[in-house]
TORPA-4810 file (N, C-alpha, C, O; in nm, 3 decimals):
<nodes>
NODE_1_-16.226_-5.677_-20.627_-16.304_-5.755_-20.534_-16.405_-5.664_-20.464_-16.375_-5.550_-20.431_M
NODE_2_-16.526_-5.717_-20.444_-16.630_-5.644_-20.372_-16.643_-5.700_-20.231_-16.612_-5.816_-20.204_K
NODE_3_-16.691_-5.615_-20.142_-16.721_-5.659_-20.005_-16.860_-5.612_-19.967_-16.911_-5.513_-20.021_T
NODE_4_-16.921_-5.683_-19.875_-17.055_-5.652_-19.826_-17.056_-5.683_-19.677_-16.997_-5.783_-19.633_Y
NODE_5_-17.122_-5.599_-19.599_-17.134_-5.621_-19.454_-17.273_-5.583_-19.409_-17.325_-5.477_-19.445_R
NODE_6_-17.333_-5.670_-19.328_-17.464_-5.640_-19.270_-17.475_-5.710_-19.135_-17.423_-5.819_-19.116_K
NODE_7_-17.543_-5.646_-19.042_-17.571_-5.705_-18.912_-17.716_-5.749_-18.906_-17.806_-5.673_-18.942_E
NODE_8_-17.738_-5.870_-18.860_-17.872_-5.923_-18.836_-17.895_-5.922_-18.685_-17.804_-5.951_-18.608_L
NODE_9_-18.016_-5.890_-18.643_-18.046_-5.881_-18.501_-18.149_-5.985_-18.460_-18.244_-6.014_-18.533_Y
NODE_10_-18.126_-6.043_-18.340_-18.215_-6.145_-18.287_-18.243_-6.115_-18.141_-18.156_-6.070_-18.067_F
NODE_11_-18.366_-6.141_-18.100_-18.407_-6.126_-17.961_-18.504_-6.239_-17.930_-18.625_-6.226_-17.949_N
NODE_12_-18.450_-6.351_-17.883_-18.535_-6.466_-17.858_-18.618_-6.445_-17.732_-18.578_-6.372_-17.641_T
NODE_13_-18.733_-6.510_-17.727_-18.822_-6.496_-17.611_-18.790_-6.598_-17.503_-18.848_-6.596_-17.394_S
NODE_14_-18.696_-6.689_-17.533_-18.656_-6.791_-17.436_-18.505_-6.789_-17.420_-18.434_-6.728_-17.501_V
NODE_15_-18.455_-6.854_-17.317_-18.311_-6.854_-17.287_-18.230_-6.924_-17.396_-18.127_-6.873_-17.439_R
NODE_16_-18.278_-7.042_-17.442_-18.205_-7.118_-17.542_-18.296_-7.147_-17.661_-18.411_-7.188_-17.645_R
NODE_17_-18.240_-7.124_-17.781_-18.319_-7.148_-17.902_-18.227_-7.158_-18.022_-18.122_-7.093_-18.027_Q
NODE_18_-18.266_-7.240_-18.119_-18.197_-7.249_-18.247_-18.287_-7.187_-18.353_-18.404_-7.222_-18.365_F
NODE_19_-18.230_-7.092_-18.430_-18.306_-7.020_-18.532_-18.241_-7.042_-18.667_-18.121_-7.016_-18.684_V
NODE_20_-18.317_-7.090_-18.764_-18.267_-7.107_-18.900_-18.255_-6.968_-18.964_-18.356_-6.902_-18.987_N
NODE_21_-18.132_-6.926_-18.992_-18.110_-6.793_-19.049_-18.068_-6.800_-19.196_-18.026_-6.699_-19.254_I
NODE_22_-18.080_-6.917_-19.256_-18.042_-6.933_-19.396_-18.113_-6.833_-19.487_-18.047_-6.773_-19.572_T
NODE_23_-18.245_-6.812_-19.473_-18.311_-6.715_-19.562_-18.255_-6.573_-19.549_-18.240_-6.504_-19.650_P
NODE_24_-18.224_-6.529_-19.427_-18.169_-6.395_-19.407_-18.030_-6.383_-19.469_-17.996_-6.280_-19.528_Q
NODE_25_-17.949_-6.489_-19.457_-17.814_-6.486_-19.514_-17.823_-6.488_-19.667_-17.747_-6.418_-19.733_V
NODE_26_-17.914_-6.567_-19.723_-17.933_-6.570_-19.868_-17.979_-6.434_-19.919_-17.939_-6.391_-20.028_A
NODE_27_-18.061_-6.366_-19.841_-18.105_-6.231_-19.878_-17.986_-6.135_-19.879_-17.976_-6.050_-19.968_E
NODE_28_-17.898_-6.147_-19.783_-17.777_-6.065_-19.780_-17.693_-6.090_-19.905_-17.643_-5.996_-19.967_C
NODE_29_-17.679_-6.216_-19.941_-17.601_-6.250_-20.061_-17.663_-6.186_-20.184_-17.591_-6.131_-20.268_L
NODE_30_-17.794_-6.192_-20.197_-17.861_-6.130_-20.311_-17.837_-5.979_-20.312_-17.811_-5.921_-20.418_A
NODE_31_-17.845_-5.915_-20.195_-17.820_-5.771_-20.185_-17.677_-5.736_-20.225_-17.653_-5.630_-20.282_E
NODE_32_-17.584_-5.824_-20.195_-17.442_-5.796_-20.220_-17.409_-5.793_-20.369_-17.318_-5.720_-20.411_S
NODE_33_-17.480_-5.870_-20.448_-17.449_-5.881_-20.590_-17.328_-5.967_-20.620_-17.288_-5.980_-20.735_G
NODE_34_-17.270_-6.027_-20.518_-17.150_-6.110_-20.536_-17.192_-6.247_-20.588_-17.285_-6.309_-20.536_I
NODE_35_-17.122_-6.294_-20.692_-17.154_-6.422_-20.756_-17.056_-6.533_-20.721_-17.093_-6.651_-20.719_K
NODE_36_-16.930_-6.497_-20.693_-16.827_-6.595_-20.658_-16.747_-6.540_-20.541_-16.695_-6.428_-20.547_E
NODE_37_-16.737_-6.618_-20.434_-16.661_-6.571_-20.320_-16.687_-6.651_-20.195_-16.713_-6.771_-20.200_G
NODE_38_-16.681_-6.582_-20.082_-16.701_-6.645_-19.952_-16.794_-6.560_-19.867_-16.791_-6.437_-19.872_L
NODE_39_-16.875_-6.629_-19.788_-16.969_-6.563_-19.698_-16.938_-6.608_-19.555_-16.950_-6.726_-19.522_C
NODE_40_-16.899_-6.513_-19.472_-16.873_-6.537_-19.331_-16.997_-6.495_-19.252_-17.052_-6.387_-19.275_L
NODE_41_-17.040_-6.580_-19.161_-17.152_-6.548_-19.073_-17.106_-6.578_-18.931_-17.075_-6.693_-18.900_V
NODE_42_-17.101_-6.475_-18.845_-17.055_-6.502_-18.709_-17.136_-6.428_-18.604_-17.181_-6.315_-18.623_N
NODE_43_-17.150_-6.498_-18.491_-17.219_-6.440_-18.376_-17.128_-6.335_-18.313_-17.008_-6.358_-18.294_A
NODE_44_-17.185_-6.221_-18.281_-17.108_-6.112_-18.223_-17.124_-6.104_-18.071_-17.097_-6.001_-18.009_M
NODE_45_-17.167_-6.215_-18.011_-17.185_-6.222_-17.866_-17.129_-6.354_-17.816_-17.137_-6.455_-17.886_H
NODE_46_-17.074_-6.354_-17.697_-17.003_-6.471_-17.647_-17.095_-6.574_-17.582_-17.047_-6.673_-17.526_I
NODE_47_-17.225_-6.553_-17.589_-17.320_-6.653_-17.541_-17.415_-6.695_-17.653_-17.526_-6.742_-17.627_T
NODE_48_-17.372_-6.677_-17.777_-17.450_-6.718_-17.894_-17.356_-6.783_-17.995_-17.235_-6.764_-17.989_A
NODE_49_-17.413_-6.859_-18.086_-17.335_-6.938_-18.180_-17.394_-6.928_-18.320_-17.512_-6.896_-18.337_S
NODE_50_-17.312_-6.956_-18.420_-17.358_-6.978_-18.556_-17.296_-7.110_-18.602_-17.176_-7.131_-18.587_V
NODE_51_-17.379_-7.197_-18.657_-17.330_-7.328_-18.700_-17.412_-7.376_-18.820_-17.518_-7.321_-18.851_F
NODE_52_-17.361_-7.479_-18.885_-17.430_-7.539_-18.999_-17.468_-7.682_-18.962_-17.387_-7.758_-18.910_I
NODE_53_-17.593_-7.716_-18.991_-17.638_-7.854_-18.974_-17.773_-7.869_-19.041_-17.817_-7.782_-19.116_N
NODE_54_-17.839_-7.980_-19.015_-17.968_-8.016_-19.074_-18.081_-7.941_-19.002_-18.074_-7.921_-18.881_D
NODE_55_-18.183_-7.902_-19.077_-18.300_-7.835_-19.019_-18.403_-7.941_-18.980_-18.508_-7.955_-19.043_N
NODE_56_-18.370_-8.015_-18.876_-18.456_-8.125_-18.832_-18.478_-8.109_-18.682_-18.383_-8.108_-18.604_E
NODE_57_-18.604_-8.096_-18.641_-18.637_-8.064_-18.502_-18.587_-8.168_-18.403_-18.546_-8.133_-18.292_M
NODE_58_-18.590_-8.296_-18.440_-18.537_-8.399_-18.349_-18.389_-8.378_-18.322_-18.343_-8.394_-18.209_G
NODE_59_-18.315_-8.342_-18.426_-18.172_-8.313_-18.411_-18.151_-8.192_-18.320_-18.060_-8.192_-18.237_L
NODE_60_-18.234_-8.090_-18.335_-18.221_-7.971_-18.251_-18.246_-8.007_-18.104_-18.178_-7.956_-18.015_H
NODE_61_-18.344_-8.094_-18.080_-18.367_-8.139_-17.942_-18.248_-8.219_-17.892_-18.212_-8.210_-17.774_Q
NODE_62_-18.187_-8.299_-17.980_-18.066_-8.373_-17.941_-17.953_-8.278_-17.903_-17.882_-8.303_-17.806_D
NODE_63_-17.936_-8.170_-17.979_-17.835_-8.070_-17.943_-17.863_-8.015_-17.804_-17.773_-8.006_-17.720_F
NODE_64_-17.989_-7.978_-17.780_-18.027_-7.920_-17.651_-17.996_-8.018_-17.538_-17.938_-7.979_-17.437_E
NODE_65_-18.033_-8.143_-17.554_-18.009_-8.245_-17.451_-17.860_-8.266_-17.429_-17.814_-8.271_-17.315_T
NODE_66_-17.785_-8.278_-17.537_-17.641_-8.300_-17.532_-17.569_-8.183_-17.464_-17.485_-8.203_-17.377_W
NODE_67_-17.604_-8.061_-17.506_-17.540_-7.943_-17.448_-17.572_-7.929_-17.300_-17.486_-7.889_-17.221_L
NODE_68_-17.695_-7.963_-17.262_-17.732_-7.951_-17.122_-17.659_-8.055_-17.037_-17.631_-8.030_-16.920_E
NODE_69_-17.626_-8.170_-17.094_-17.545_-8.269_-17.023_-17.401_-8.220_-17.006_-17.341_-8.238_-16.901_K
NODE_70_-17.347_-8.158_-17.111_-17.209_-8.111_-17.107_-17.191_-7.987_-17.019_-17.092_-7.975_-16.947_L
NODE_71_-17.287_-7.896_-17.026_-17.278_-7.770_-16.951_-17.417_-7.735_-16.898_-17.484_-7.647_-16.954_A
NODE_72_-17.462_-7.802_-16.793_-17.595_-7.776_-16.740_-17.610_-7.633_-16.688_-17.518_-7.576_-16.629_P
NODE_73_-17.728_-7.577_-16.712_-17.753_-7.440_-16.667_-17.742_-7.429_-16.515_-17.683_-7.333_-16.463_E
NODE_74_-17.798_-7.526_-16.443_-17.800_-7.521_-16.297_-17.731_-7.644_-16.239_-17.726_-7.747_-16.306_Q
NODE_75_-17.679_-7.637_-16.119_-17.685_-7.522_-16.030_-17.590_-7.411_-16.075_-17.478_-7.437_-16.121_P
NODE_76_-17.635_-7.290_-16.062_-17.554_-7.175_-16.104_-17.421_-7.168_-16.029_-17.322_-7.117_-16.081_Y
NODE_77_-17.420_-7.220_-15.908_-17.300_-7.212_-15.824_-17.183_-7.297_-15.877_-17.071_-7.283_-15.829_S
NODE_78_-17.209_-7.385_-15.975_-17.101_-7.469_-16.027_-17.004_-7.393_-16.116_-16.897_-7.445_-16.149_Q
NODE_79_-17.039_-7.270_-16.155_-16.954_-7.193_-16.247_-16.887_-7.077_-16.174_-16.955_-6.995_-16.111_Y
NODE_80_-16.756_-7.070_-16.183_-16.682_-6.959_-16.123_-16.719_-6.827_-16.189_-16.712_-6.722_-16.125_H
NODE_81_-16.758_-6.831_-16.316_-16.795_-6.710_-16.390_-16.920_-6.643_-16.332_-16.929_-6.520_-16.330_H
NODE_82_-17.014_-6.722_-16.287_-17.142_-6.667_-16.242_-17.123_-6.577_-16.121_-17.054_-6.609_-16.025_N
NODE_83_-17.187_-6.463_-16.130_-17.183_-6.364_-16.024_-17.301_-6.272_-16.044_-17.410_-6.297_-15.991_G
NODE_84_-17.280_-6.165_-16.119_-17.391_-6.075_-16.150_-17.484_-6.134_-16.255_-17.601_-6.098_-16.262_T
NODE_85_-17.431_-6.225_-16.337_-17.512_-6.296_-16.436_-17.496_-6.446_-16.414_-17.390_-6.492_-16.373_E
NODE_86_-17.600_-6.521_-16.440_-17.595_-6.666_-16.427_-17.592_-6.729_-16.567_-17.684_-6.800_-16.606_N
NODE_87_-17.483_-6.702_-16.641_-17.476_-6.752_-16.779_-17.345_-6.825_-16.810_-17.304_-6.833_-16.925_N
NODE_88_-17.280_-6.877_-16.707_-17.157_-6.952_-16.730_-17.176_-7.066_-16.828_-17.091_-7.091_-16.913_G
NODE_89_-17.291_-7.134_-16.817_-17.319_-7.245_-16.908_-17.330_-7.198_-17.052_-17.289_-7.269_-17.144_D
NODE_90_-17.385_-7.079_-17.074_-17.404_-7.026_-17.209_-17.269_-7.001_-17.277_-17.256_-7.024_-17.398_A
NODE_91_-17.170_-6.956_-17.202_-17.037_-6.936_-17.259_-16.977_-7.069_-17.306_-16.917_-7.076_-17.413_H
NODE_92_-16.994_-7.172_-17.224_-16.941_-7.304_-17.260_-17.015_-7.362_-17.381_-16.953_-7.419_-17.470_L
NODE_93_-17.147_-7.348_-17.383_-17.226_-7.399_-17.495_-17.186_-7.331_-17.626_-17.178_-7.396_-17.730_K
NODE_94_-17.161_-7.202_-17.621_-17.116_-7.130_-17.740_-16.983_-7.185_-17.790_-16.964_-7.202_-17.910_R
NODE_95_-16.892_-7.212_-17.698_-16.761_-7.265_-17.736_-16.777_-7.400_-17.807_-16.708_-7.427_-17.905_T
NODE_96_-16.865_-7.483_-17.757_-16.889_-7.615_-17.816_-16.950_-7.602_-17.956_-16.908_-7.672_-18.048_I
NODE_97_-17.048_-7.516_-17.972_-17.122_-7.505_-18.099_-17.052_-7.416_-18.201_-17.083_-7.423_-18.320_M
NODE_98_-16.960_-7.333_-18.158_-16.882_-7.254_-18.252_-16.927_-7.111_-18.267_-17.041_-7.076_-18.238_G
NODE_99_-16.835_-7.030_-18.314_-16.857_-6.885_-18.329_-16.910_-6.849_-18.466_-16.996_-6.762_-18.478_R
NODE_100_-16.858_-6.915_-18.573_-16.890_-6.871_-18.708_-16.886_-6.985_-18.807_-16.839_-7.096_-18.778_E
NODE_101_-16.939_-6.954_-18.926_-16.929_-7.044_-19.040_-16.884_-6.964_-19.162_-16.905_-6.843_-19.169_V
NODE_102_-16.822_-7.033_-19.255_-16.787_-6.975_-19.384_-16.850_-7.065_-19.490_-16.831_-7.187_-19.489_V
NODE_103_-16.924_-7.004_-19.582_-16.990_-7.079_-19.688_-16.940_-7.025_-19.822_-16.934_-6.904_-19.842_V
NODE_104_-16.905_-7.115_-19.911_-16.866_-7.075_-20.047_-16.986_-7.015_-20.119_-17.101_-7.057_-20.098_A
NODE_105_-16.958_-6.917_-20.203_-17.060_-6.858_-20.290_-17.023_-6.898_-20.433_-16.914_-6.868_-20.481_V
NODE_106_-17.116_-6.966_-20.499_-17.094_-7.012_-20.636_-17.217_-6.979_-20.719_-17.328_-7.018_-20.685_T
NODE_107_-17.196_-6.909_-20.827_-17.308_-6.874_-20.913_-17.414_-6.789_-20.844_-17.531_-6.794_-20.880_G
NODE_108_-17.372_-6.711_-20.744_-17.463_-6.621_-20.675_-17.549_-6.686_-20.569_-17.643_-6.624_-20.519_G
NODE_109_-17.519_-6.812_-20.533_-17.595_-6.879_-20.427_-17.499_-6.938_-20.325_-17.381_-6.960_-20.353_V
NODE_110_-17.551_-6.963_-20.206_-17.474_-7.029_-20.102_-17.453_-7.173_-20.144_-17.550_-7.244_-20.174_L
NODE_111_-17.329_-7.217_-20.147_-17.292_-7.348_-20.202_-17.289_-7.451_-20.089_-17.183_-7.484_-20.036_D
NODE_112_-17.408_-7.502_-20.054_-17.424_-7.597_-19.945_-17.415_-7.741_-19.993_-17.436_-7.771_-20.111_F
NODE_113_-17.382_-7.830_-19.898_-17.399_-7.972_-19.919_-17.544_-8.008_-19.892_-17.622_-7.924_-19.848_G
NODE_114_-17.581_-8.134_-19.916_-17.719_-8.176_-19.892_-17.762_-8.149_-19.748_-17.690_-8.180_-19.654_P
NODE_115_-17.879_-8.092_-19.733_-17.946_-8.067_-19.605_-17.884_-7.956_-19.522_-17.937_-7.924_-19.415_W
NODE_116_-17.773_-7.897_-19.565_-17.708_-7.795_-19.483_-17.789_-7.666_-19.477_-17.842_-7.619_-19.578_E
NODE_117_-17.796_-7.610_-19.357_-17.860_-7.482_-19.330_-17.776_-7.410_-19.226_-17.700_-7.472_-19.153_Q
NODE_118_-17.791_-7.279_-19.218_-17.718_-7.199_-19.119_-17.812_-7.168_-19.003_-17.926_-7.127_-19.023_I
NODE_119_-17.761_-7.187_-18.882_-17.840_-7.163_-18.762_-17.772_-7.066_-18.667_-17.650_-7.065_-18.653_F
NODE_120_-17.856_-6.985_-18.603_-17.815_-6.902_-18.491_-17.853_-6.980_-18.365_-17.969_-7.016_-18.348_Y
NODE_121_-17.757_-7.005_-18.279_-17.783_-7.072_-18.153_-17.776_-6.972_-18.039_-17.672_-6.910_-18.015_G
NODE_122_-17.887_-6.957_-17.971_-17.894_-6.864_-17.857_-17.889_-6.946_-17.728_-17.965_-7.041_-17.711_E
NODE_123_-17.799_-6.908_-17.637_-17.783_-6.981_-17.512_-17.808_-6.896_-17.388_-17.805_-6.946_-17.276_F
NODE_124_-17.832_-6.767_-17.408_-17.862_-6.675_-17.297_-17.950_-6.563_-17.353_-17.910_-6.447_-17.357_D
NODE_125_-18.069_-6.600_-17.395_-18.157_-6.510_-17.470_-18.233_-6.409_-17.388_-18.198_-6.376_-17.275_G
NODE_126_-18.338_-6.363_-17.450_-18.428_-6.262_-17.394_-18.366_-6.122_-17.396_-18.401_-6.036_-17.316_K
NODE_127_-18.273_-6.103_-17.490_-18.216_-5.970_-17.512_-18.162_-5.962_-17.654_-18.134_-6.064_-17.717_R
NODE_128_-18.149_-5.841_-17.704_-18.107_-5.819_-17.843_-17.960_-5.855_-17.862_-17.872_-5.810_-17.788_K
NODE_129_-17.936_-5.936_-17.964_-17.799_-5.973_-18.002_-17.786_-5.966_-18.153_-17.886_-5.959_-18.225_K
NODE_130_-17.661_-5.968_-18.200_-17.641_-5.951_-18.343_-17.550_-6.057_-18.402_-17.468_-6.119_-18.334_R
NODE_131_-17.567_-6.074_-18.532_-17.486_-6.165_-18.612_-17.432_-6.085_-18.728_-17.506_-6.010_-18.792_V
NODE_132_-17.303_-6.100_-18.756_-17.239_-6.031_-18.867_-17.239_-6.121_-18.992_-17.204_-6.239_-18.985_L
NODE_133_-17.279_-6.063_-19.104_-17.266_-6.130_-19.233_-17.166_-6.048_-19.315_-17.189_-5.930_-19.341_V
NODE_134_-17.056_-6.110_-19.355_-16.951_-6.043_-19.434_-16.927_-6.129_-19.557_-16.892_-6.246_-19.547_K
NODE_135_-16.945_-6.068_-19.674_-16.929_-6.141_-19.799_-16.822_-6.072_-19.881_-16.823_-5.950_-19.898_I
NODE_136_-16.728_-6.153_-19.933_-16.624_-6.098_-20.020_-16.620_-6.180_-20.147_-16.644_-6.301_-20.146_I
NODE_137_-16.589_-6.114_-20.258_-16.578_-6.186_-20.385_-16.603_-6.095_-20.502_-16.594_-5.973_-20.493_G
NODE_138_-16.636_-6.157_-20.613_-16.661_-6.086_-20.739_-16.805_-6.102_-20.783_-16.844_-6.049_-20.886_E
</nodes>
């Protein structure tokens, strides 16, 4: 069995953003040379997420609206976590959207269902963060 590991780095210019990282993950798979196996993609920060869904801007706005209703950024005083940082909402949003995804690798490609793409969800941006890509297989 072969293994591959790479870190991808992101630094969004805004506090919250969804970034389609499917091309970067596919590039990692090509670099790995693995044809059959599994690809794990996970956010290495507790205020960011990795998830799979449709690459449709209306849906992304729906996520933003929904998440803000569930865990509004302000008032900052509503979160016991907030003190030196005002990112309590970002921790909750990450929990809702998830930490990682696993995608099957078949025939050297990411084996997605229709419309599926991998996204990095940033909930406390404007600083460098990383995503781990780990691929195992043959």
